[in-house]
C-alpha angles and dihedrals in degrees: 000000000000120000115268094027117137126215111226128189125223108235091202092055091049093055091044091055091050091053093059107107117237125221113272117256115257114252115271114264110234112244121224112241114263114264114244115212113204125189118254116269114266113229112216115234092230093079108106117237112238119242115262114263092238134050125245090254091054090048090053091048091050091050090053090048091049090051091052091048093047090051090052091242093130133034123248090251092053090046093057093043092052092042091053090050092051093049092048088054097244 
């Protein structure tokens, strides 16, 4: 471009460019709500621990029964019959 030249704009061309329609915006994608992470509930130590459902004698009998069953000294049927009797307190 020669020195001293001026660049001019064509006002008609500028308005023509503005009149060209643009592509419509895509619909907004719904965002999932942010997950909220809360700390686990703290259990106070003042809550009493419930008594076990079986007595110490029953627990000992069940341990002996489990040992017999693990050593294949009694059948599964006998195991469950004897276990039920121990838990019923017989």
